[in-house]
N, C-alpha and C positions, 0 to 999 in steps of 0.2 A: 699047112700058111694058113690056114681057116681057123683053127683049134689054138694057134697065135692070137688072130683078133679079137676072139673072141675072152680072152685072157687080159690083152689090154682094156677092151669094154667092160668088161669085171672092174678090176684096176680103179678104173675111171669110175664108175658107179659107187664103190665105194669109199673112194678118195673125194666125191663129193658130199656123199652123203655122212661122212666125218665132219669134213668141211660144216655140215648143218647144222650137224652136233655138237659143236665146236660154239659158234656161233650160239647157240642157245644156251649153254652151258655158262659163255659169257657174258650174254645177257641177264642171264639171272644172276652171275656173279658180279656185274654190277648195279644192281637193282639191287641190291640183297639190302647194303643199308640202308636206302630210301623204305624196304619196306620194315626195317626193323625202328626205323624213325615214323612209322604210322603205327604199329605197334604201341611201341611202345607211350605212344601218344593219348591211351585210352586212359582217364584217370583213376586212380582209385580215392574218391573221394574221404575228407579228411573225417567227414561225419559218419563216413559205414554207412551210404542210404544209396539204396540200389539208382542209376540211370532214369526205373521210371518213377521210383520215390519223392526223386529231388525237384519234376515236372507235375507230380501229383497225377500220375496216368496212376493205374487200375491197369496192368495186365491183362484183364481178359477186354481191355475194352480194344474193338479195330474201328476200322471205315463204316463197316455195317450196318454195328450195332449199337452208333455213339454218334450226334450231335457234335461233340465236343474233339473230334479228331480231322478237323475239316483242315488244320495247318501248325507246324509247328514253324514258328517265329524262336531263330537264333541270334539277340541278340549281342554282337560285339563289342563287350569292355574293355576293361582295366582295374586296375586294385583300388589308382587312386580314384576314379568315376561309380566307381559304385557304391558308397555313402549318399553319390550326390545326385549325376546324369540317370543311374540304373536306376534307383531307389523308383527318384521323380518318373521314369519309366511306368516302369511295377505300378507306380500307386494312380500311376493316371490310366491310360491306355493300354495296359498290360495284364490287367486285370479281367478283360469285358471281348479278350482277345476269341474268337469261334475257334479255341481250340487251345496249343499249350505255347511256353513261351518261358526262355532259360537263358544265360547271362553264363559266355563266354570269357574268360579273364585267362590272364596267366595260372601256372602251375603255382597252387598254392595258393590260386584263392578260394576267400570262404563266405557267406552272411546268413544268421541266421531269420535274417528275414525273404531274402532272395532266394531263388533254386540259381545256384551260381554254376556253372561249373567248370573247374579251375583243370588245364591239357596241360600234361605231363609237356615239360621240355617244348612248354613254348613261355617268350615272355614277353613286355605288353613294347616291346621296342614297333620304332612306325619307320614303315610303310607295315602292318599288319598282315601279311604275305602269306608266312607262315600258319597263323591266329585262322586267317580266313577257311585255309586249303585245309587245317585237321577240325575245324569246327563241322563245315561241311562232311570230313568224313566218320567223325563221332556220332554226327546226326546218321548215314545210313548206317552203321553197324548197329546201333540200339535201336530206330525209330520204325527204318523205310519204309517197315509193312502198317506201323501205325496210324500214319500222317497220308492223304491225301497231294498237299503244297506242302511246301520246306520257303522259309525265307530268311533270309540274310541282308542284315540289320547290323546299323548300329545306332550306337545310345542316345545322339543326338536327332534322332528323328518324332517321329507324332507319326500313328498309322490312325484310320478311324477305324476300328471294326466293323462297326456295321455294313459300311460304305465294303471297308476289305471281304466280306463274307456275300453278299451282294454278289459282286464282280466274281468270285473268283467260283463259286456255284452254277455260273453264267459258263466255264469255260470247261472243258474235258481233263480229264485228270489224268487218265486211261495214256493220252497221246503227251509224246516230251515236248517239253514250255520251259521255253526262256522268257519271262516277261519283265521287262524292266524301261528305261531310259535312255532309250540308244544313245553312243557316243562312238564316234570318232577320234578323240585329241581337239582338245586346241590348236588355236595357230602354229601357237610356239613350238606344238608337239607332234607338228605337222611329220609323219614319215620317221618318227623314232621311238614309233611303239613296234611298230615290225608286223603292223598291216595290211593284212592286201585292201586290194581296192575294195572288193565285195566282202571285207569283214567289220566287226564290228563289239564293240559290249556294250552291257548292261552295268548303268555309272553305278556306283555302287551308296551312293551316300542318299537317295529316297528309298533306297529298297530291292533287293531285288525278288520275282519269285518263277522260284523252280518247279515245277511236277514232280511225283514220285521218280516218273519213267526216266526222269530225264536226271535227275539224281543217281539211278540206279543204273545209269548207263555211264555217267562221268567218273564215282568213285573209286572206282576197284581202280581206275589210273592216275589218282590222282602225287602218286608217286613219281609218277614221270612225268607232271604238269609240274610240282616242286621241282624235281632238277634240270627245269629245262626255261627257264623266266626269262623273260627278254626286255622287264622295263621292270620299275620299283611299282608301280601299278596294278595294286592287289586283286582289284576288278576288270581290268584291263586282262591279265594273265585268267581270272578264272572265264572270263567269256575267252580268250582261248583257250579252256581245255575244252570249255559247250562245244564251242565250236568246232574240236577235232573229232570229239570222243563222244558227243550225242549228235551229231550232222545238222547246226540248230543255231542259226547268229538268235540277237537282242532282235526283243519286235523290234520292226523298221513299221512307228504307227506313230501319224501326228498329233495324236490327243495325249499319248502316254505324258509327256511335257506336262498336260494338265493334270492328269491322274497322278502322279508319283512326282511333284512337283519338288525341282532343287532353286534356291532360292540362291544368287551369287553373291547376295549385301554380305556370307558374310556373318561373322560375331553380331552386326546389327540388325540378322535377319529375326523380322516377329516378335520388334524391338516397340513398336507403331502400330498404328490401327488395322485393327485387325479386321474391320464388315471388310472385308475385300473380295472377288472377286471370286480368288487361287483357291481362298482359307472355306468358299462356300461347296466349289466342286473338288478338290482332291481329296485322294486316298489315302497319301503320305506327301509330306511336309517335312520339308530338310532346307539346313540345320535348326536346328535347338538349342545353341552353346550353353547356356545355361539351366540350371531346373529348376529356378523359380516362372523362366519363360514360357517351361513346358507345365508343369499349373497353373498358368495364364492362360494362356493356350489351349487348355483340356476344359476349364474354364468357358470358356468362351464358348465351346465347341457344345458344354452342356446346354448350353443357355440355346440354340439356335436348336436343339436336340428337344428339348421341351417347350420351346412353339409349337412345334409340330407339332408335338404329343397335343398339347393347347389346342391345335388347328384339327386332328381326327376328329376328338371329342365336341366339334362345338357339330363338327359333322355328322356328329354319330346323333347329340342329341336333335338336331334336326331331322334328322331318319327316325328315329324314338316319337317325333310329333309328327312326322306325316303319314308315322304305317299307325299311330293310332287317333288319326281321324281318319282313317282310311276303314278301322276296326272297329269306331264309333267308342273310343273309349274314353270316357269324362275326363277332362282335364283334372281334375281335384282326387281320380284315381291312381294308387301306390302301384295297381295289380293289370300285366298285359291282359292275364285271363284269370281267373278264379281258384287263390293259390299258387298263383307264380308273377312272383315282382317284380317291376318292370327292372329297379335297382336292388341287386345283392341285398341280401341283409345284410351281410356281415361289415359292407361297405355306405348302406344307407339308416348308418348311427347318427347317433346326437350332432358328432362333429361335421357330417355329409350334406354340405350346402347345393350342392347342386340342384339348378328344378329345369325337367327337360321344357316345361312348359314357356321358361324366357330364356335358353341358352339354347333351345331352338329356335325360335322367330330367327325366319331367315332374311338379309337385306332389303328393306323396301324403298324405295327413291320417292316415295309420297310420305316418306317418314314423316315429317311436320307440316302443317299446311296452317300460314301465319293466319292470327284474327283481324290485325289490327296493325299498321305502318310502323309500332313500335316492336311488334316481336315478329319482327324480319329478320332473319342470319346477316350481319354483315362476311360480307368478301372479302378477305385481304389479298393483295396482288403479290405477284412474287415473280421478280427477276434479278439481278443484280442485286439487290437492294427488296425491303421489306414495305410495299405502304400497306399502314393501316391506320382504323381510326380509333383502334380500342388503345393505343400505346400517345405521351404523352409528344412521341418525337413520330411525328407521321409516315417520316422515311424515315428507316433502320435500318443496323448493319442483319444479317439473317444470323440469330442465335444459331450455339452450337447444334442443339434437342432438336429445331425446325428441322435445320439443315442434313441431323444425323437422318430426322426420322423421313428428308423423302427420300434420299440414295436409300434406305429401308426401301421403298414403294415400289422405288425404280428398279433397282435389284429384284426384286421379287418376281416385277410382270414381264423382266427380260429372261428371265427363267423357266417362266409361264408360257413364253411365245415362243423358246428357244429348246421347247424343251422336245419336240421330234422336227427340229427344222435339221438338221444333223443328217438326218433318215434320209432329206430329201436333199442332201448338195445344197441346203445354203444358211445361210446367221446371218443375226439379223443384229449391230453393236448400235449399243446409245453410245455419243458424242456428245450431248449437250440439252439440260434446258432451257429453253427462251424464254419463254416465261408460262407463269399461272396462275390458278388460284384459290385460295382453298378458304377454307371456313370450319371454326374447332363449336359446339357445341354439348355442354355439361351431360345433357338430358340425351340424347340422338348420338350424337355418332360426327364424323369429319369427313368431308368432301372437299374434294379435289380435281382439281380440271389441270392440267400439263398440255403444255405444244414442246413436245421431245424432236430433236434432231435425230435420224438414227442412219443407219449405213448398213444397206442391204445388201449385203455379197451372194452371187449363188458362183460351186466350184465346181459343178457338178454338168457338162452340158454344154451348150454355150456359157462362157464365162464370163459373169458382170459384177462391178461394185455402180452401186447408184446411189443416190443421200434421199432421204424421205423426209419428211415434217409429216406425223401424228398427233392427235388429239386421244390424249390417258383420261376418262371416266373412274374414276374409286372414290370408293364411299365404305370408311370403316363404320361400324354403325355399333353400337352400345346396345348392351341388354338393359330393358328398364330395369328398374331402381324393385330393390325386393330383398324382403326380413331377410333374416334365418334370426332363430330365438335359440341361443346355449343354457347351461345348467351356467347358475346362479354360482357355482363352486369356480369354473373353468376363467369368471375374469379374478375372481376374486382371493386365489389361491395365488394366484399372479402377484396378482399387487402386494397381497400383502408380504410374499415373500423380496420384491425391491422394496417393499415399505423398511423391512424386518431390516435389509443388511444396506440402504440406506441409512437405517439409525444406528446399524453395527456400525459401520465405514466412519460416520461425523463423531458415533462417542469414541472410539481406538485417536477420529485428531484429537478430539478434547482433550483427552486425556493421555495420548506424549508430547505433548504441547506444556502440560505440566508433570510430569514424570522424566525417568530418564530410566532404558528395559536397553538393560546390555546384551538378554538373551533374545532380543530383537533385534540391533544394531548390528550386532557383531563385532563389539568388541568396543562398544559405548560412543556417545556423543549421539547426532542427529543424522552422521552422513550415511547411515547402511536405511534409510527407510527413500522408498520417493515423496519429493514436493508434491505435496496436492495444493493445486491451485485455488482449490473451493471455500478456500478461509486465506486463501493471497488478501495483502495490504494493496487496495489502492489508490494510487497520489493521481487526485487530477491535477491536470495539467491544463491554466488558461492562459494565455495571451490575450492583451489588454491595452489598447488605449481609448482613452478621453470611455463614450458608450455611458456614461452615470449612472442610469437611469438602469438601463439593459444589469450594466453589473450589479445590482441592490436585487432584482429580482433571481439575480443566476444565483445568490448568496442565502436569499430565500429560502432559494428551493434547497440548496446546498445544504443549510442548518435541516432542515425539514427531511431532506431524505438523508446522508448519508449524517449524522449527528446524532441522531437522532434516533433513525430507527437503521441504521446498518453498522454503525460504531467502529466500523473497520475502514476506514479513508484519513486521508490528511487532502492539505492545497497547497500549490503553488501556484503561485500568480507571478505574470513574468511583465509586468507592466512597462509600459515607452512611458518619459515624457520628463522634464525638469521636475522636480520637488513642488513649486507653486500649481502646476499643469494635475498632479496626482494628489495633491494634500484630502483631497473629499477622500482617492477611492482607500488612500490609508488611514484615512478615523472608519472609514467602512470595517476595515477589516479589524483592525483593533475592537473595536467596538464585539466586534464577532466571537476575536480573542477572549475578550477581557469576560463574558459572558462562557467560554467553549476553555476554562484554563489548563485543560491536560490533551487538547485537540493541537496535533500540529498545525497550522496556517502561518505557513512563509510566502513573502515576495521574494522580488527580486526584479531590482530598477537597471534600466534600458536607456539612458540620455543617445539615442539614435533614431532613425530614420524608419517606421514600424514597422517590421518584418516578421510575418509569421513563423519561417525557415529558420530565422534566428534564434527566434522568442521561442520553440520548444526543442535545439540543441542547446542550448544553455542549457533548460530546465531539465533536458535529458543527462548531464555533464555535473550536474552539482550535486553537490554532498548530501541532497535534503532526500533522496532517490537512492534504496538497497542494490543493491543487484535481484535479491527474488521479488522486488514488489513489482507492480502490475502498474502502468505507468498509461494511464486515460487521458490524449489530446482529446479535450472540449474546447468548445466555442461557449464567449459568453452568449450566446442566443437556444440555447440548449437547453430545456428541458426533461426531467427525470425521473424516471421515482427507483425503489428500492428492487423491482424487479427488473428493472436495468441493468442495475448494478451484477447481480446473480449471476443474468444471463452473462454476463461480461468477463466473472469469475470461470464459466465454467467454460466459453468459448475460447479462453484463453490458454494455451496450455508453454510453460517450459521448456522451450527449446524445441518444440514441435509445430506451433499452429495460432498464427497471427488472428485475430481479431476485428472483422471493419463494415459493423453492421449498416444495411441499407437503412438510413432515420427518414422520417416522413417527416419534407419540407411543405410548410405552409402557403396555402397562397393569401393573397392581398384581400383578409377581411371584407375592406371598406368596398370592394366589389362588389359582396353577397348581398343579400336581400339581410339577412342576419350575422351583427357583425358582433364580434368578442373582443373585449380591451386585452390587449397583449402585453400590460400593464404588469396584471395581478392573477393571469392566467400560468395554468398546472399544466404537465400532462395527461394527469386524471380529469380534467376539465375538457378534453376536448372533443371533439370527434372524428375520429380514423374514417374519411369517404371519398369518395373522386372526389367529388365538386369543395374538400375543404384544405388538400394537399394530393401531393402525392411522394411515390418515395424513391428518394435522390438514387439513383443506379450507379452515377457517374460520380458521386460524392465522395469522396475519399478520404477527409481531413478528421472525421469522427474514428480513434484508432486505438487497440489495444493490445499492447506489447509487455512482456519482461523487459528488464531494464540489461539483462544479461544481454537477451535476444538482439537486444537497439544496437546494444556495441559492440556485436559481429562484425568482424575487421571487415565482412564487404556491403555492409549495410554505414556501419560506426553514424550515427547519427542521421542529418540532415543536411538538405544542405540550405548553406547561408548567403549563399550567391545570391538568390532572389531576394528583393523587393518587392512590396506593396503586395496584392493581394494576389494572392492563388498559387497554382504550378509545386511548390512545395511538395502537396502531398502528391500529387500526379511521381514526379521524380523519389519520393518515396517510394511508394507501389512499383518504379521497376528494378528500386532497392529487393526489394522484397521479392518481387517475382524472379530475380537472378538468384537468389539466395535460394528458392524453393526449387527450381530446377536442377537443385545437387544432386537431389536425391534420386535424377533420374540419371543419373552417370556412373551408376555402380548396380550390381544386384549381390547380397549376401549371400554369400552358399559356405558355409564352411569345408565344404567338402571337395572344391576347387580353389581355394585360391589359400595365400599365404594367413597363417593368423594373424598377426601385425597386420596384414589387409584390412582384415574386420574389425578391429582393433581402432584402426584410425577411422576405419570405415565408422561405426559407432558413435564414436566422438564428434565426428562433423554433423553440425548445428545443419536442420535441413528442417526451414519451421515454408508450412500450409498456408495459408492465407482462407480464412471461413468468412464465407459474406451471408449477410438475413435479415430479411426486414424487423424492424425493431419497433413499434409501433407502440412504445411508449420510451420513445427514446424521440423528439419533435424537435422541432425547427423552427422558431418565431419567427410571421413574418416582420420584414422589417423593411426599409426602403433600401434600396441598392443606387447606389453614385457611382460610375468606373471613371476610375481618374483619363483622361488623356495622355498622361504620361506613362501609362503603364508601356510593358513592350506587347508590341500587338500580341502574340499568344494568350495572355494572361490576360490585357485585353476583351479579343473574344471568348472566353471564355464568363469570362465578368457577365459580358451583350446575354451571354447563354442561358446563366444563371437565372436574370434580369428579370425577363422574356418570361422566362418556364413559371417565375413566383407570381405572374398575372393572373393568370387564372386556366379556367380547367379550359379542354378544348372546346364542350358543350359550351361553355361561358361565353368563349368570343365567340361562337357563333352562331347562338341565339343575339349577343350582339347586333352581329354583321348583321341577320336578318330581319331585326323590327327597326332596324334603323330602314324606311321607304326610299332612299338616296341611294344606298347600297343598291338593293334591289335594280333600281334605275337603271344607276350607274350600268353596273352587268352586261343588263339586257341591250343598252345602249355601243355599248362595246362589239358585244355579238354580234351586234351587225349590222357597224360599222366591218369591223370582219368578213364576216359573208359576203359583204358588198365591191372587197379588194380583190374577193378571191380571185385568179386566170381562169376554172373552171365552169364558173359562168358566163 
């Protein structure tokens, strides 16, 4: 009986053992296909390079003997993006990685310039689940012992290598780490990703960081993970695989959303302003969908690094000056001690211009002491507008340069305040600039007093959120003025090169204007050469009604400058009035034509009420002007020189740029002590200073543009519905701005868009507006009478121009204070106001 029982037990044991063996064999056979896939995904590179040669890694390098083996960045890309986004990554941040970088693409992918690895039996289909897993397996199989960290990245992410290195060196890579921006899916995907309540995944866009230990645990199980996919999101499946076989989730850390930054704006992300907090603080930024945007962002980041280096240089110079004082080293000595230079010899050459005695000077609040009232530095008041005494309009809009400067100051100060605040469980956020004061002196620097509204947040212990106001005192000190002598050749050689090039270019233009060069033209004619505006004809378009004396002065200036000196200009006068009203004007035109019979001096008569817009539009569409001519819209009150015409040709570019010079407008000379006869004045005779006139920043009537550009369908000449004085130039400017904005609607990238798109984009006219003060273009003062019949916007503009032309702010101040009655009136007004105050 006992022997029978033993037999049954043995049979049962053998049966269980056989079942176990069968299950194991079945599992192996089941996964055999997946194992073969992994083995076949090992790439045999088309250029026969080894995995080490592809990424430029010496087989002798290890994590123990090299500083360039901290991290291997694997960038997933596709064949269509290798020459676009992938190359942009490699040419920007890719070469600065503290380790190596490799681009993983589909089978057959190759590049002579980039370290591209084509994964066998992997295509570019989306979602790239197989590509992602095979990339991790490839890195494990070939590089697992060569790097401390491995990063899975996309080709539309920007990474700051210096910040990445600092971050990774602060973490233990020997422990399993799975770092990224944690996610559980959006609201629409909730419950559809097969995640448990305590499971998450690292979002793939901003980058996923794995320690070598994590990859070592996960990679052998990649075949199993590939055969058990529960969603179409490859980052979700990678996170599920890491959770299962490495036993760790993605880092649950609030700060990761700022360190590894994902912008949800899609293709418009990082296309606008780059001076933002997220860009300053982040290690990675995602997505950068176009290669030009990657280069733009990299250029901005490099600028920030240059600022940091300059600041470090100043600190070092201050340390040198301070220590030189303690060591009693004379200021004019270049030696720290006998035989040891303060600045190394290779850097102390003829082009080295740094002087620690200048750059090492510490900021000083008492840097300037005024000796008289005239030496006082005036403050400007900053609120929603800017109130300043050095501007023709005391209250005006804060310009973009000052606004950007204020934002930079506040951003830098808030970063310094919060540098250690998170360690103490608190943070201070900037909300609003309430008001401030600023003054700028070119010799000493800038002072700022700002009243800031801040939000104090405490999130450790007793949590609280409190609004606070704080005054901020900032000084930006300038160094003293110093002179550094260079060798004469340094300047003369550069000047001679540019002068020779200019002569050569000008000579070729003159030569090709008389000769046909079929070899250069590419088949005869002049279509093969790009049209240069340096010798283009300028057609003066002058609207006119009455003003006979002023017109006579204009013709004298035109004859002297445009005909006798420039010799490549035409004049087209659009004159309003009946024949008997314009007979004198026509006689002056005829007299000028008779003296210069080869010059084109024409006129168009319009028998209607004066309208500058109608005049300019009629002239533009006339046959007197050709498509390749520069049109200069000018007023009869303007004077100009030959230099003015040279600037117009230089700054007006066909199909690219419109020139709107900021002209100098003369004040009423009768209100000054020294008067000038405006009848026979020329631009060379006028004195340009704050007392004789002002630069009219908001005047757009004087404009130079090619006819082919102004006839663009989106510009199509001038608005002819405006009658009388003004406003037509503002409407014209709005059209120019609209056309200029077209260049921001696309960025040419030959690797990522269809060829026909690039061809259409290159033909699209995109006009930039160039403005600059031109002291040779002078508007001579004349009395302004504003017609009450004008439309309200035109009438208000007319009154504003009339008020600005009366005189300078200083002149108005002197006139006011020189009258004792005005002083008495102000004093009496203030006394009555105090007596009526309810606080008395």
